[in-house]
MARFIPA-868142 format. One record per atom (N, C-alpha, C): residue in one letter; x, y, z. Coordinates in pm, whole numbers, plus 50000, padded with zeros to 5 digits. Layout:
<recs>
AXYZ...
</recs>
This chain:
<recs>
M494974948748240M495134957348389M493794955548471N494084956248575N492964956248652N493214969948758I492384972248848I492244980248930I491814977049049M492004979649219M491324974949311M491354983249400P490434988349417P490034995949532P490104992249680P491024994049736P491284990249885P490084992049973I489674979950069I488784983650194I489324992850301E488654997550347E489475006050485E489314999150604I490684994550638I491214990950777I491034995750866T490094994150975T490115002651112T490024993651205S490164996851349S489674988851432S488624979251449A487424981751382A486204974251365A486744963751284N487374960451176N487724949551113N489304946951128L490064953251180L491494946851224L490974939451339T490884923251324T490734914351448T491674914651544A493304909851475A494224908651526A495274916251498S496254914551565S497674921251523S498714917651622N500094915951596N501164910651729N501934925851725V502004936251667V502374945451680V501724955951776A502604959551895A501984965751975A501644981451940E500584983552006E500335000752030E500515008452130T502025010152162T502265014652282T503635023152288E503415036452194E504695041752161E504355051152257Y503275057552286Y502755066252390Y501345063952466S501075069352577S500025067052619S498845071952564A497785071452616A496475071152514A495945087452562Y495475093752487Y494935107952492Y493685104752648S493725116452735S492635114152829S492315127352823S491365132252828S490855147452841S490975151352984G491305143953155G491395149353208G493095153053249T493435149953150T495195155253188T495555168153109T496355173053227T497005186653130T498385184753065Y498495190152904Y499945180452872Y500365194952856A501955190552881A502925199752858A503395203352685V503995212352620V504665213952535V505335203052476G505295196952358G505745191252309G505465175252364A504585174352420A504245159052498A503305150252352F503465140252401F502835129952256F501935121052319V500535119152240V499795111552314V499155101352165I498405094052199I497885085852099I496165085652098Y495545088352012Y493995090651964Y493625086651880N492725075651864N492555070151743N493005065651658H494215055951674H495575054951660H496265058751552K496235070851629K497115081351520K498115092551650I499085094851652I500115103451730I500195118651681Y499835124151817Y499515139051785Y500455144551940Q501295156951893Q502155163551991Q501765174352023S501595176952162S500725191052229S502065203552139L501215211552119L501935224752062L501615236252145Q500985233652237Q501205246152389Q500835241552504A501685247952570A501935243352710A500235245152793S499645240652931S498685239352979S497875232152880N497905221652820N496595217552721N495925205852772L494735211952807L493875205152866L492575204252833N491965190352800N490585190252753N490205196852598H491625194852499H491525200052367H491365184352286Q490235180052233Q490525169852155Q491265168652050P492695162052030P493645159451938P492965164551799D492025154351760D491655153351600D490855167151551V490395178651660V489675185451615V490105200151639S491215198351718S492185208651795S493295211351715D493705216451620D495035217851572D495705228251557T495115238551681T496005249851712T496895244851859W496075231951878W496495226952005W497465217551999W497135206151858W497795191351881W498105194551708L499155186551709L500215183451568L499845170751535D499295167351440D499155152651388D500505149151326V501115140051410V502335134951368V502145118351237G501225113951278G500765101551163G500325093751233A499985081151174A499485070751234A500485062751333T499835051551426T500585044351522T501405034551411N502245026251484N503355017351404N502495007951354R501335004351439R500154995051405R499414997951309Y499585009451267Y498515015051179Y498975020851053R500645020251056R501145027550905R501075020850821M500635008450780M500594996750734M499144997550645F498535004650712F497085007150643F496555023850636D497575033750635D497425046250626D497605052550420S497655061650445S497555063450328S498785069650200F500295062850281F501715067850246F502125050650223V502975049950148V503565042450109V504845039950176E505705049350197E507085050350240E506825048950419T505815051150476T505785049950586T505865034250652Q506385025650746Q506365013750735Q505755009050908T504844997050899T504674989651018T506124981451034T506724984551130T507964974751195T507684962551335N508114954451285N508324944251395N509254933951381S509804929551486S510784918151510S510354909651499G510464902751365G510584886751328G509664885151227S508334890251226S507084892251184S506004901651253I505294906851117I503924910951120I502654900951095D501804898351187D500784888151214D499634893251219I498804899851127I497434903551128I496274895151072T494954897651141T493664892051086T493104904051070I492444899150927I491314909250905I490034908550858T488814908550923T487494905050860T486934912350785P487284913550636P486554921450534P484754924950582T484574939950570T483414941450583T482574939350444S483104937850342S482584929050164S483644922750149I483024914850012I483674904149917I485084914949902I486154899149908I487434906049830I487804894249770N488914895049649N489434883749600N490804887649586A491214897649641A492854902949623A493554907249754V494804907749754V495504912549874V496904915849786S497394925949829S498754936049808S499394939349901L500664938549916L501664944150011L502514948549924L503024964549989L503544974049933L504924978850011N506034981549975N507394985250030N507334975150149I507754963150142I508114953650226I509304946450255E509654946050363E510834939950369E510784927750449A511064914450377A510534902450454A510784889150383A511314879650434A511574868250347A510384859150301T509374856450350T507884849050304T506954859250355V505854858650284V504634859750336V503464849450310Q502814850150420Q501884835150430Q500414840550412I499354840450371I498014844750360I497464828950365V496344833150478V495324823550517V494044830650501C492794821050460C491444825450423C490684815550519T490004819550620T489134811750698T487764814350673A486944804150643A485334808050611A484774805950723P483264812750750P482644808250900P481974791750862V482014788150778V481364771550732V482464762050740D482914768450636D483924758750537D485174759850616G485674764950704G487124761950756G488114773250692E488834764050660E490444769650615E490304768450439V490054777950379V489594773650233V491304780450128F492094789150182F492984794950123F494454794850216N495344787350185N496434789450258N497694788550138E498154798550156E499544799950055E500664806750090V502004799650088V503384806850137V504054810950037I504214826150037I505434829149899I506544834849967T507204829049865T509144833649920T509264845649835L510034855449899L510464870749811L511374868949753V512394860949766V513714858249732V513484863649549D514094874949514D513944878449352D515164870349290N514704863049202N515704852349127N515764858248971S515194869748937S515074875348804S516264879848758S517084885948799S518644883648742S519544873848736V519014862048773V519824850848779V519714848248613S520684843548540S520934838248410S521924830448360D522604827948490D523764817148466D524134814248632W524634800748635W525424794248741W526074806148819F527264813548752F528304824248805F527074834348881R526244842048823R524914847448907R524174842149011Y524184830749004Y523334822949097Y524144822449229F525744818949235F526344818549317F526654830449385F527094840849309F527764853749337F527004866749361D526104866349298D525144879649299D524554877349412P524614892649496P523814890749604P522644887849632V521714881249707V520794879349760V519744890449763S518544890049693S517944903549716S516544899749712N515404907749773N514084899449789N513264910349737K512274907449677K510864913549642K510084921049726T509834936849696T509574946749811T507914947349793S507294937949679S506014942649627S505174926649646L503824926949656L503384912149648L501874916949625Y501414909949512Y499944911449459Y499164895149421I498284892549515I497574877849438I496024882849453D495564877549364D494144881349290D493224868749293T493564856749385T493264845049343T492414837949502L492134847349591L491854845449708L489834841849705P489344831749738P487944824349740P487294839849758I485974836449718I485294846449752I484144844549864Y484294846949955Y483314842750089Y483004857150176S481364851250210S481094865250305S481264863750481G481924871250484G482374869650634G483764859050705H484144858550582H485624854350636H486784860650683Q487494856350771Q489074862350771Q490084858950707V490914868950673V491904870850600V493324868750703R494214862550689R495294864050817R496394863750690V497204875650755V498374877550697V499874880550747I500584868150728I501964865050797I503174872150724I503814884050752I504924888450713I506284883250777N506954874550742N507844866950790N509594872450755N510114876750862N511614880150822N512604874250950P512504861150950P513314855351107P514514864351114G514754864651256G516134872251306G516274887951282L515424889051176L515544907451135L514044913751157T513634926151127T512714933251133T511874932750989A510494923651011A509684927450942A508974939250946K508954942650776K508524960150758K507524958250652C506164966850643C505384966550553C504754982650540G504914987350460G504495000050398G503025003350373C502344993050324C500884993050247C500284979050285C499364974950330C498484962050318C497314968750251L497144959150123L495784965650080L494684950950052L493894951650072L492834941450028L491194947349964G490864940449883G490104946449778G489404933649692M488394940749596M487854933149505M488484938949348T488874929249267T489224934449165T488224939949063N488874949148991N488284953148870N488734952748703Y488404944348631Y489594940248515Y488944953948382I490074961948366I489784970348261I490004967848082G491074960248116G491534957047974G492894945947940E493534948347823E494824940847784E495934952047800T496594951247920T497694965047864T498404964547784Q499034971147687Q499944970247561Q501084968947579Y502074966947470Y503674969347483Y503844981247489G504844987647544G505105001147486G504755009747624A504295005647755A504065010747895A505475018747915K505225027748023K506445036548071K506095033348209I506885032648271I507075032748412I508565040548482G507855047048606G509265052148638G509245059448798I509335070348817I509545072948983I509705088848953Q509145097849065Q509255113049067Q509715112649206D511415118449183D511965123349307D511685131749381Y512035137249521Y511555146449598Y512585148749644S513495139249654S515005144149695S515675159049652V516425164449774V516865179049716V518325177449687K519155177749601K520095179949517K520775191449503T521525200249567T522145210849569T523845207549531V524335215949432V525565217049426V526165231449469D527265233749525D528265246349536D528915249749438Q529475258049505Q530625269249350Q531395260049329W532175249349405W533275239349386W532725228449304G531415222349243G530835215249204G530555201049280N530295205949426N530175193349513N528575194849559Y528195181949567Y526915180249563Y526305177749716S525085182049779S525095179949905S523835172749886I523095161249918I522045156349908I521175151150030V519945153150015V519205154050122V517715142050070K517905132150112K517235119750055K515835122250100R514875119250054R513235124850054R512705112949990A511135114550005A510225101749925A510465104149774Y509635089949743Y509565096649593Y508275087449551R507675086949431R506395082049383R506465075249275K505925064849229K505985056749111K505315061449028T505525061348886T504345066048788T504225057348692G503265056548598G503275051248488G502425056248362N502345052648246N501655054048153N501755044048083F499925039448056F499545025147997F498555028147912S498625019647775S497685020047661S496915006347691V496095006647717V495014993547752V494074989847647M494074979947569M493134975447496M491584971047555I490564975347539I489304970947573I488584968847502D487434963947545D486224959247451D485254970147455N484604972147321N483584982947309N482724983347398N482104970747416N481244967947505N481284975547614S482734977447678S482994981047847S483304996547820I483215003347741I483465019547718I482815027447805D481305022047818D480585031947929D480725025948059R481315012748072R481415008848213R482555013248278I483605013848177I485015016348201I485215031648247Q484395043248152Q484335058848176Q483755059848309I482675051748350I481845054148493I482935050148590L483755039948584L484375032648687L485345039048703L485825049448603L487135056748646L486715069448699A486035076548638A485385088148704A484915084048847A484615075048903A484275072649009A485535072949122Y486465070949059Y488025068249147Y489065080749085R488275091449076R489105102849014R489705108549145A489395108249262A489665114149366A490095102749479T490165092549443T490125082749521T491255073649484P492555072449599P493435059749599P493135047249550V493715040949431V493265024949408V494635021049389L494535007049391L495735003149341L495774996449162Y496515003349091Y496824997548962Y497824988448925V497134978548852V497694966448828V498044963948664A498944968248618A499124965848469A499714956948401S500224950748507S500644936848459S501264927948557S500764915548540S501084903248681S502574899848649N503034904748584N504684898548512N505584907548655W505104920048644W506484932448691W505744935348798D506094934648917D505684941549018D505844957249034A506904962148966A507204976448894A505994982048838T504434974248802T503514982248746T502794981548806L503004977848961L501794979049058L502174995649146I501135000049106I500835014349162I499795020649227Y500135023649344Y498885024549461Y498895042049434G497965046149400G497595062049394G496135064249269F496665077049228F495615083349149F495905081648997Y495195084348909Y495385089348751Y495265103848734K496505107448692K496155121748660K495475122648535D495215114648402D494545118548347D493955105548229F493065103648195F492765091348120F491745095647971G492085085147899G491375089147739G490595078347709I489815078047625I489245062747542I489145068947402D490055065647339D489915061747190D489255050347125I488125053747046I487425042746993I488025042946870Q489295033046810Q490045033746724Q489155019846603Y488665008246686Y488374994346579Y487054998246583F486124983346524F484974980146543F484694973746676N485394967346708N485464958346830N486074963846991N486784974546943N488074975647047N488494991347045A488704993547202A489085008747191A490415008747238V490885018047278V492485020747335V491965028547474C492255025947582C492415036847710C493745035347744S493715052547727S495845052847749S494795066147920I496215054548014I496155060848172I497655065348228D497435074948277D498525081148339D498335081648452V499335070848562V499265068148671V500275076748780E500015083448891E500695088448971E500415078449129G501625074749170G501675068549286G501745076449434L501255072849530L501475081849616L502895076449688T503335088149791T504615086249823T504845075749981
</recs>
């Protein structure tokens, strides 16, 4: 298991993006806004809650403005997995990390391919890989190969980026002829915890509302869900103190938990609800982690 605390993506390190930020006009302190008017301020969309709304800064006046959420360009960098940045054909961004990184993860994506390019200040291009997202995991024979519907993976995790200082990372999410979508784009440095053991449990917690009337008919309102996971990780006894301190530091910070690189279903971006370390053996201990993802 690895955990990856993502770096914060802001206008300072988002060097380039082909996604427009033009849903609404930028907020102006000299403009009087009507009730229901929308503006953009600091890459967020706000809706006016009152008439004659003049000179009330959106991010400090919650009685005057409602925070609707990030703009389309920045939805892939907010703290929600289900809210997606969308763009026709492709999403093409370039990030200049302020710290060293070796991993990138994309969650809740709709695309055919993803290309990742790293460019260092002196050495030039040091990494360039195109990943095809077609999911062939269910193809077990020729019948399934020809007749099963084509499906694509919705998550991606790569932790083999070369480590440089001051380099740029370009992420191109391609979906030719369709709309490219991305719920989360995470970049960071991985921290190794230990070896995830068999017996791991993964699932979801659904927030959809399902009500049944007196005749047994269901009415369903589809809502968000979060991923959950319960993992046992074999760790080295020499790492007990380090892991205790590391996990305590991220008790209230969302990070990416990578239980296994074999299954994208074990990629969970969120918090741990509980963790414990059982010192069972002379050389090893067992760390149990319950993880709850963000919606």
